[in-house]
Wavefront OBJ file of the C-alpha trace (Angstrom):
o trace
v -19.636 7.241 10.614
v -19.130 5.082 13.611
v -19.143 6.825 16.873
v -15.621 8.370 17.328
v -14.695 7.933 13.581
v -13.850 11.724 12.923
v -10.526 12.293 11.639
v -8.045 13.853 13.875
v -5.820 14.029 12.212
v -3.751 12.814 9.605
v 0.004 11.589 10.948
v 2.818 10.297 10.044
v 3.265 6.612 12.059
v 6.687 5.627 14.489
v 8.079 2.168 14.232
v 6.065 1.867 17.603
v 3.324 1.234 15.443
v 4.104 -1.679 13.723
v 1.024 -3.676 15.201
v -1.409 -1.635 14.930
v -0.552 -1.558 11.434
v -1.091 -4.700 10.472
v -4.142 -5.095 11.981
v -5.255 -2.095 9.986
v -4.220 -3.180 6.464
v -4.751 -6.935 7.381
v -8.682 -6.190 7.819
v -8.216 -3.720 5.213
v -7.275 -6.208 2.925
v -8.262 -9.633 3.998
v -9.984 -10.558 0.566
v -8.045 -8.491 -1.615
v -6.565 -9.554 -5.375
v -3.152 -9.625 -4.434
v -3.316 -11.144 -1.169
v -5.518 -14.219 -1.918
v -3.318 -14.155 -5.563
v 0.237 -14.619 -3.907
v -1.061 -16.513 -0.627
v -2.900 -18.803 -3.071
v -4.444 -20.656 0.282
v -7.153 -20.296 2.883
v -8.385 -20.217 6.337
v -5.793 -20.290 9.022
v -2.907 -20.465 6.929
v -4.030 -17.636 4.761
v -4.303 -15.401 7.657
v -1.153 -15.815 8.606
v 0.491 -16.163 5.300
v -1.587 -12.370 4.902
v -0.092 -11.020 8.075
v 3.655 -12.117 7.379
v 2.806 -10.297 3.958
v 1.489 -7.443 5.396
v 4.729 -7.443 8.488
v 7.625 -7.393 5.907
v 5.777 -5.040 3.583
v 5.099 -2.059 6.633
v 8.770 -3.250 7.576
v 9.748 -2.214 4.276
v 9.003 1.206 4.552
v 10.078 2.238 8.380
v 12.912 0.092 8.414
v 14.427 2.691 5.537
v 12.365 5.376 7.622
v 10.127 6.136 4.542
v 6.447 7.590 5.359
v 3.401 5.219 6.741
v 0.514 7.492 6.682
v -2.472 6.778 9.176
v -5.774 7.977 10.210
v -6.836 8.599 13.168
v -9.524 9.621 15.389
v -9.495 11.657 18.761
v -8.556 8.929 20.767
v -5.921 7.902 18.543
v -6.548 4.907 16.937
v -5.330 3.945 13.835
v -8.358 4.264 10.936
v -6.278 3.774 7.458
v -3.000 3.333 6.763
v -1.596 4.488 3.532
v 2.491 3.034 2.578
v 5.075 5.932 0.681
v 7.951 5.261 -1.038
v 9.691 8.784 -1.979
v 11.610 9.517 -5.232
v 14.543 8.812 -3.443
v 14.748 5.177 -3.013
v 17.072 3.485 0.021
v 18.577 -0.126 -0.794
v 17.361 -2.556 2.003
v 18.715 -3.157 5.019
v 19.946 -6.450 6.690
v 17.006 -6.861 8.673
v 14.390 -6.522 5.580
v 16.770 -8.698 3.843
v 15.750 -11.516 6.325
v 12.433 -10.922 7.013
v 12.079 -11.174 2.886
v 13.659 -14.333 3.370
v 11.490 -15.494 5.962
v 8.091 -14.282 3.460
v 10.121 -16.051 0.609
v 10.249 -20.089 2.812
v 6.607 -19.568 4.008
v 5.267 -18.962 0.719
v 6.870 -21.515 -1.411
v 8.689 -21.300 -4.964
v 4.512 -21.417 -5.954
v 4.175 -17.915 -4.070
v 7.086 -16.324 -4.923
v 6.717 -16.607 -8.701
v 2.921 -15.149 -7.986
v 5.537 -12.539 -6.215
v 7.147 -11.945 -8.171
v 5.559 -12.036 -12.003
v 3.346 -9.408 -10.178
v 6.368 -7.040 -8.945
v 7.805 -7.466 -12.163
v 4.701 -6.001 -13.644
v 4.135 -3.057 -11.434
v 8.203 -2.480 -12.440
v 6.785 -2.032 -15.981
v 4.483 0.546 -15.232
v 6.952 2.902 -13.756
v 8.243 5.926 -15.500
v 11.598 7.731 -15.767
v 10.732 10.771 -13.404
v 11.701 10.756 -10.301
v 8.279 10.222 -8.106
v 6.761 9.332 -4.942
v 4.201 5.690 -4.982
v 1.797 5.005 -2.801
v 2.146 1.083 -2.148
v -0.808 -0.465 0.339
v -3.558 2.124 1.393
v -6.299 0.312 3.435
v -8.980 1.124 5.395
v -10.258 -0.767 8.682
v -13.979 -2.349 7.909
v -15.587 -1.163 9.853
v -15.032 2.772 9.503
v -14.967 2.200 5.762
v -16.818 4.769 3.457
v -15.493 8.149 5.593
v -13.507 9.039 3.510
v -10.014 8.403 5.675
v -8.482 6.771 2.442
v -9.139 10.222 0.399
v -7.870 12.089 3.441
v -4.107 10.283 3.476
v -4.729 10.525 -0.511
v -4.642 14.140 -0.464
v -2.155 14.273 2.144
v 0.423 12.549 -0.377
v -0.511 14.403 -3.074
v 0.482 17.506 -1.281
v 3.847 15.849 -0.055
v 4.098 15.520 -3.695
v 3.850 18.979 -5.368
v 5.961 20.302 -1.890
v 9.292 17.808 -2.715
v 10.820 19.943 -5.845
v 12.391 16.454 -6.056
v 8.521 14.727 -7.814
v 7.021 15.157 -10.570
v 4.042 12.838 -8.943
v 2.580 10.293 -7.189
v 2.258 6.978 -9.129
v -0.216 3.543 -7.585
v -1.349 0.293 -8.655
v -4.436 -1.365 -7.874
v -6.618 -4.584 -8.333
v -10.365 -3.569 -7.794
v -12.042 -2.694 -10.893
v -14.430 -0.728 -8.863
v -10.699 1.531 -7.831
v -9.868 2.406 -11.511
v -12.995 5.151 -11.956
v -12.466 6.498 -8.132
v -8.309 7.050 -8.880
v -9.475 8.885 -12.460
v -11.786 10.588 -10.475
v -8.804 11.868 -8.688
v -6.492 12.845 -11.319
v -5.043 9.494 -12.187
v -4.212 8.402 -15.603
v -3.975 5.123 -16.221
v -0.508 4.055 -17.802
v -0.612 0.087 -17.780
v -2.389 -2.364 -17.685
v -2.021 -6.272 -17.611
v -4.314 -9.478 -16.885
v -2.586 -13.098 -16.249
v -3.576 -16.064 -13.605
v -7.169 -14.848 -13.003
v -5.861 -11.598 -11.639
v -5.938 -8.124 -13.505
v -3.712 -5.422 -12.071
v -3.479 -1.217 -13.706
v -0.888 0.905 -13.366
v -1.596 4.911 -12.448
v 0.254 8.056 -12.970
v -0.684 11.727 -10.968
v 1.527 14.687 -12.515
v 1.240 17.136 -9.655
v -0.587 19.729 -9.996
v 1.082 23.516 -12.089
l 1 2 3 4 5 6 7 8 9 10 11 12 13 14 15 16 17 18 19 20 21 22 23 24 25 26 27 28 29 30 31 32 33 34 35 36 37 38 39 40 41 42 43 44 45 46 47 48 49 50 51 52 53 54 55 56 57 58 59 60 61 62 63 64 65 66 67 68 69 70 71 72 73 74 75 76 77 78 79 80 81 82 83 84 85 86 87 88 89 90 91 92 93 94 95 96 97 98 99 100 101 102 103 104 105 106 107 108 109 110 111 112 113 114 115 116 117 118 119 120 121 122 123 124 125 126 127 128 129 130 131 132 133 134 135 136 137 138 139 140 141 142 143 144 145 146 147 148 149 150 151 152 153 154 155 156 157 158 159 160 161 162 163 164 165 166 167 168 169 170 171 172 173 174 175 176 177 178 179 180 181 182 183 184 185 186 187 188 189 190 191 192 193 194 195 196 197 198 199 200 201 202 203 204 205 206 207 208 209
């Protein structure tokens, strides 16, 4: 375990920590298939689009008061982050509409089409029962392998169990190595698609009785 890496708490973040969240998730998702597929570029331009995507996806939670969880150490440094959508959705406020428009301009028509293809596929995995959805979850590379992601997921499971309006938790992954991990955590595969060189799985975990 890295020095100072002992987790002090799993906390719900506020918007004033947006910059830290972007740093953590941009590091964690630097080589993730969704990002490389959507941006479809390299070098400094890829890094710019990656951070912009993470910024917009983070804002989509904070601006609607959706939970953003973090595993922090005793110095209150953010080691891992989870974006969460609750069972009851809230429409995009004008500021979020503007941010998505800026992202669309930056990605261009082809990038927008790739992101839309992913979103359409993910939406097809979703069931009808109200539930929580785990969006991005990532740990800084320097702190990976210490169970921080697992702590965030367990916290989310408890959130869902404690919410009478939730039937469970859904998520998706584009990393084949994650499939067995999520199955070990009680998730069942509810969808699987492959297109344009990317592969994606949809999962659902019904709340414990």
